[in-house]
Residue, then its C-alpha position, 0 to 999 in steps of 0.5 A: m372850686g367852680p367850673d369843674l364841679k357839676a350840679v345834679k339838681s337845681d332848686r328853683c325856689t331857693g336857687v341852691d344846687i347840689i354838687i356831684e363830688d366824691l364825699k370822702s374829703h367832705p366834713c362830717c355831721p352826725h349823719g355822715p359826710t355832708l354834701m356840697f351845695s352852691k348858691d348865688v350870693g350877690q354876683v358870686k356863686k358860693y359853695f358850702y357843706s351842709c347835712s345830707a339828710c336834713r333840709d332844715r337847720k333846726l334838725c341838723n345845724f351843720f354849715l361850713w363855707a367850702d373855702e373855710k374847710d382847711k381853716v377849721s379850728k381844733h375846737k370846732l372839730d372836737a365839737w363836731e365829733c362830740e355831736r356825732i358821739t351824742f347822736l349815736k349814744g343809746i344804740n346797742h343793736r345786740r342788746q336791743f335785739l335781745a330785748f325784742n326776743k324777751v318781749s316776743a316770749l311774752p303774751a301780747p297783753k304784757r308787751s309794750f313799746c315806748n314811742t317816746c324812748s323808742k324801745f321796748i319796756i322790759e322793766d322800770e315801767c314807772k319811767h315811762a308813765e308820761h310817755s307815748i306807749i303802745s301796748d298789747i302788741t301782737d305777733n303780727q306787729l312784732s314782725h311788721p314794725s312799720e304797721l306798729l310804729p307811727p310813720l316819720v312824716n317830716a319831709k325835711k328829714e326822714a319822711q316815710y312813704l310806705f308801700s301798700k300790701e298789694s304793692v309789696k306782694f306784687l314786688v316780691d312775687t316778681f322777684l321770685s318769678l325772676n329767680y332772685k334769692y336775696v333782696i336789698c331793701i333800701g328804705t323799703p321796710r315793708i318789703h323786708e318785713y314781708i319777706q322775713s315773715s312770709v316768704k320761703g326761699l328768699s332772704s333780705i336785709l334792710l338798710d334804713i335811716d329809721r333807727r327804731y328798726h334796731n328794736f325789731f330786726g337783728p344785726l344781720e337783718f338791719c343796717w342803720y344807713n343814710s342813703f343820701n350819702n351812702h353812709f353806714f352809722f356803724k362799721e359793723a353794719q357796713l361789714v354785714f352788708e358787704d357780706f350780704l352783697k356776696s350773695s348770688r342772684c341778689a336784687i336791690l330795691e330802693e325807695k325813690i329819694r326826693y330832695s326838697 
């Protein structure tokens, strides 16, 4: 542990370095394989594992000193697995997309989405009485959920920075002019929405850490994905992506990641 490891970025405020290393051997938190970091403790540089997606322990409390990795007890390993299962609980992509189709068949005044539960309200409306509800959902909002859902703004987790309509059109027109047929949208939902709803001759798939998109795009259109560590939360989604990669004339568009 030390000289053969390479720091990719140094945070001058905290004195923490992010280490470039194969993540396959790293312990996992609910957000997938952790990253290795280093910091000076006294006169010694110490290495540790922490969550790749959350830069606040209140959001993901995973922490492990690197030299303790091989000493982790079975009890702690079981606790980590339990946290992972709990984090994934409630996500059933096919069921959520079926709910989307049911809601799409309703007139706009009868469409409702619960922000608190992150799902469409199909029945048992009384359960959502005290929740944050979006009602009267238009067809355009259904096909452009980034214009319906409140943006995630926590800069220490999954803060979203969305393209303007002008930027979206410019980028898609560029793909078309270069004769691309397929686009992989990583953390760029507005590009995906525009292609899906308005562009003929161009197909796209969205990879994003925002789980709410399960409600609006089918299993062949959206993959729940953590770009910080290249982690698909479900194996089925990874297989869908790998199949999409086989397409010819495929472009990749990724939101610029700032680790702060």
